[in-house]
C-alpha positions as CSV (number, residue, x, y, z in Angstrom):
1,X,-8.3,24.1,-17.1
2,X,-7.1,27.3,-15.5
3,X,-7.0,27.8,-11.7
4,X,-10.2,30.0,-12.0
5,X,-12.2,27.0,-13.1
6,X,-11.1,24.6,-10.5
7,X,-13.7,23.0,-8.2
8,X,-13.6,24.0,-4.6
9,X,-11.4,21.8,-2.3
10,X,-13.8,18.9,-1.4
11,X,-14.5,17.3,2.0
12,X,-13.1,13.8,1.9
13,X,-14.1,10.4,3.1
14,X,-11.2,7.9,3.3
15,X,-12.4,4.2,3.3
16,X,-9.9,1.6,4.5
17,X,-10.9,-2.1,4.4
18,X,-8.9,-4.0,6.9
19,X,-8.4,-7.4,8.5
20,X,-5.9,-8.1,11.2
21,X,-3.9,-4.9,10.5
22,X,-2.9,-3.8,14.0
23,X,0.7,-3.1,12.7
24,X,-0.6,-0.5,10.2
25,X,-3.7,1.3,11.5
26,X,-1.8,3.9,13.5
27,X,0.5,4.7,10.5
28,X,-2.5,4.9,8.2
29,X,-4.1,7.4,10.5
30,X,-1.0,9.6,10.9
31,X,-0.1,9.7,7.3
32,X,-3.6,10.3,6.0
33,X,-4.1,13.1,8.6
34,X,-0.8,14.7,7.6
35,X,-1.7,14.6,3.9
36,X,-5.1,16.1,4.3
37,X,-3.8,18.8,6.6
38,X,-1.1,19.8,4.2
39,X,-3.7,19.9,1.4
40,X,-5.9,22.3,3.4
41,X,-8.7,19.7,3.9
42,X,-10.1,20.0,7.4
43,X,-13.5,18.4,6.7
44,X,-12.7,14.7,6.5
45,X,-13.5,11.3,7.9
46,X,-11.4,8.1,8.0
47,X,-13.6,5.0,7.9
48,X,-12.0,1.7,8.8
49,X,-14.3,-1.1,7.4
50,X,-13.1,-4.1,9.4
51,X,-13.6,-7.9,9.1
52,X,-13.6,-9.4,12.6
53,X,-10.0,-9.4,13.7
54,X,-8.1,-11.4,16.3
55,X,-5.0,-9.2,16.7
56,X,-6.5,-6.1,18.4
57,X,-7.1,-4.2,15.2
58,X,-10.6,-3.0,16.3
59,X,-9.4,-2.0,19.8
60,X,-6.5,0.0,18.3
61,X,-8.9,1.8,16.0
62,X,-11.3,2.6,18.8
63,X,-8.4,4.1,20.9
64,X,-7.5,6.3,17.9
65,X,-11.1,7.3,17.4
66,X,-11.3,8.4,21.1
67,X,-8.5,10.9,20.4
68,X,-9.7,11.9,16.9
69,X,-13.5,11.8,16.3
70,X,-13.1,12.0,12.5
71,X,-11.8,8.4,12.7
72,X,-14.7,5.8,12.5
73,X,-15.1,2.1,12.6
74,X,-17.4,-0.3,10.8
75,X,-17.1,-3.9,12.3
76,X,-18.9,-6.8,10.6
77,X,-20.4,-9.7,12.6
78,X,-18.6,-12.1,10.3
79,X,-15.9,-12.0,7.7
80,X,-17.3,-10.6,4.5
81,X,-14.1,-10.1,2.5
82,X,-12.3,-7.0,1.1
83,X,-14.7,-6.1,-1.8
84,X,-17.8,-6.2,0.4
85,X,-16.0,-4.3,3.2
86,X,-15.1,-1.6,0.7
87,X,-18.6,-1.2,-0.6
88,X,-19.9,-1.0,3.0
89,X,-17.4,1.7,3.8
90,X,-18.5,3.7,0.7
91,X,-22.1,3.3,1.7
92,X,-21.3,4.8,5.1
93,X,-19.3,7.7,3.7
94,X,-20.8,11.2,3.8
95,X,-18.4,13.7,2.2
96,X,-18.1,15.3,-1.2
97,X,-15.6,12.7,-2.4
98,X,-14.5,9.3,-1.3
99,X,-11.0,7.7,-1.5
100,X,-10.5,4.0,-1.2
101,X,-7.1,2.9,0.0
102,X,-5.7,-0.4,1.4
103,X,-4.5,-0.6,5.0
104,X,-1.0,-2.0,4.1
105,X,0.3,1.4,2.9
106,X,1.5,-0.1,-0.4
107,X,-0.6,2.6,-1.9
108,X,0.9,5.9,-0.6
109,X,-1.6,8.2,1.1
110,X,0.6,11.1,-0.2
111,X,-0.9,10.5,-3.6
112,X,-4.3,11.6,-2.3
113,X,-3.2,15.2,-3.1
114,X,-2.9,14.3,-6.8
115,X,-6.2,12.5,-6.7
116,X,-7.9,15.6,-5.2
117,X,-6.4,17.8,-7.8
118,X,-7.9,15.6,-10.5
119,X,-11.2,16.0,-8.9
120,X,-10.8,19.8,-8.7
121,X,-10.0,19.8,-12.4
122,X,-13.5,18.4,-13.1
123,X,-13.1,14.6,-13.0
124,X,-15.5,12.4,-11.0
125,X,-13.1,9.4,-10.9
126,X,-9.4,9.7,-10.4
127,X,-7.8,6.3,-10.3
128,X,-4.2,5.4,-9.3
129,X,-2.4,3.4,-11.9
130,X,0.7,1.4,-10.9
131,X,4.0,1.9,-12.9
132,X,5.8,-0.7,-10.7
133,X,4.7,-3.3,-8.1
134,X,7.4,-3.7,-5.5
135,X,7.1,-6.5,-3.0
136,X,4.8,-8.7,-5.1
137,X,5.7,-12.3,-6.1
138,X,6.2,-13.3,-9.7
139,X,3.1,-15.5,-9.4
140,X,1.0,-12.6,-8.1
141,X,2.3,-10.4,-11.0
142,X,1.6,-13.1,-13.5
143,X,-1.9,-13.7,-12.3
144,X,-2.6,-9.9,-12.3
145,X,-1.2,-9.6,-15.8
146,X,-3.3,-12.5,-17.1
147,X,-6.4,-11.2,-15.4
148,X,-6.1,-7.7,-16.9
149,X,-5.5,-9.2,-20.3
150,X,-8.5,-11.5,-20.2
151,X,-10.8,-8.9,-18.7
152,X,-9.6,-6.4,-21.2
153,X,-10.4,-8.7,-24.1
154,X,-14.0,-9.7,-23.1
155,X,-15.2,-6.9,-20.7
156,X,-17.9,-4.6,-21.9
157,X,-16.6,-1.7,-19.8
158,X,-13.1,-0.1,-20.0
159,X,-11.1,-1.4,-17.0
160,X,-7.6,0.3,-17.0
161,X,-4.6,-2.1,-16.5
162,X,-2.5,-2.1,-13.3
163,X,-5.2,-0.5,-11.2
164,X,-6.6,-1.6,-7.9
165,X,-9.3,-0.1,-5.7
166,X,-7.1,3.0,-4.8
167,X,-9.0,5.9,-6.3
168,X,-11.1,9.0,-5.6
169,X,-14.8,9.1,-6.5
170,X,-17.1,12.0,-6.4
171,X,-20.3,11.7,-4.3
172,X,-22.5,11.1,-7.3
173,X,-20.2,8.2,-8.4
174,X,-20.3,6.7,-4.9
175,X,-24.1,6.9,-4.8
176,X,-24.5,5.2,-8.1
177,X,-22.0,2.4,-7.3
178,X,-23.7,1.8,-3.9
179,X,-27.1,1.8,-5.5
180,X,-26.1,-1.1,-7.7
181,X,-26.4,-3.3,-4.6
182,X,-23.3,-5.4,-5.4
183,X,-22.2,-6.6,-2.0
184,X,-19.3,-8.6,-3.6
185,X,-18.5,-5.8,-6.0
186,X,-15.6,-5.7,-8.4
187,X,-14.9,-2.0,-7.8
188,X,-12.5,-1.7,-10.8
189,X,-15.5,-2.7,-13.0
190,X,-18.4,-1.1,-11.1
191,X,-16.9,2.4,-11.3
192,X,-16.4,2.5,-15.1
193,X,-19.8,0.8,-15.4
194,X,-21.6,3.8,-13.9
195,X,-19.7,6.2,-16.2
196,X,-18.6,9.8,-15.4
197,X,-15.4,11.7,-16.4
198,X,-12.3,9.7,-15.4
199,X,-8.6,10.3,-15.4
200,X,-5.6,8.2,-14.1
201,X,-2.6,9.2,-12.0
202,X,0.5,7.0,-12.2
203,X,2.6,6.0,-9.2
204,X,5.1,3.4,-8.0
205,X,3.6,0.8,-5.6
206,X,5.8,0.1,-2.6
207,X,6.2,-3.0,-0.6
208,X,3.8,-3.6,2.4
209,X,4.6,-1.2,5.3
210,X,4.4,-3.7,8.1
211,X,3.1,-7.2,8.8
212,X,1.8,-9.8,6.4
213,X,-1.4,-9.7,4.4
214,X,-4.2,-11.6,6.2
215,X,-6.4,-11.7,3.1
216,X,-5.3,-14.5,0.8
217,X,-3.7,-12.4,-1.9
218,X,-3.4,-15.2,-4.5
219,X,-6.9,-16.7,-4.2
220,X,-8.4,-13.4,-3.2
221,X,-7.1,-11.8,-6.4
222,X,-8.2,-14.8,-8.5
223,X,-11.7,-14.7,-7.1
224,X,-12.0,-10.9,-7.5
225,X,-10.8,-11.4,-11.1
226,X,-13.4,-14.0,-11.7
227,X,-16.0,-11.6,-10.4
228,X,-14.8,-9.2,-13.0
229,X,-15.0,-11.7,-15.8
230,X,-18.4,-13.0,-14.9
231,X,-19.9,-9.6,-13.9
232,X,-18.8,-7.5,-16.9
233,X,-18.9,-9.8,-19.9
234,X,-21.7,-11.7,-21.5
235,X,-19.3,-14.4,-22.7
236,X,-19.3,-16.7,-19.7
237,X,-23.2,-17.0,-19.8
238,X,-23.0,-17.6,-23.5
239,X,-20.5,-20.4,-23.0
240,X,-22.8,-21.9,-20.3
241,X,-25.8,-21.6,-22.6
242,X,-24.0,-23.3,-25.5
243,X,-22.7,-26.0,-23.2
244,X,-26.3,-26.7,-22.1
245,X,-27.3,-27.6,-25.6
246,X,-24.3,-29.9,-26.3
């Protein structure tokens, strides 16, 4: 496409699921704000979707929101987990496009500029695809590799390898995903399931910026992967049905 066919610069919702991330919330706010300002985006909102935390995460976000009204907080009455928190943040978003990004800053906010350019070129989904995965254990990488291989073999939607939830979605994609009502949604599968023009942007994933992950990365990744296998393939149900007749 030429510059004359680019979409206008969109308003942006940034959704950040978080749990006990007091060491990172201020850095997330400052880096996201700097990126959006440099991209010429003034109409934005930063939505922290927070499981009940014990380290002062919520209080820190409220203090930041007092200074910057575009920062918002969703706080759950109980721990719902990262996938559900992500969907809830998307449901609360109001802008032309929505970016989901983790709070640990392994996914660089600076890549949002490239995601927005993909949107302006006409794509409704612009996902970030990892070239490298710094700071992850060999077990975590092995589980991820096995999961992508299994899902790729049996899934009935195209789920790109080495992707997480870090992506930009247009408003119509967000609306369709939220309308599915998947509170424990496997976002990597739900987004391609609803369709729409898609492109990837490659990047190198850094180590966690500060602190340790409070979500269980091994079991959390395994459970999310199982959601993908069960939710986007008919084979598990077929195996159960066959087993019932044995």
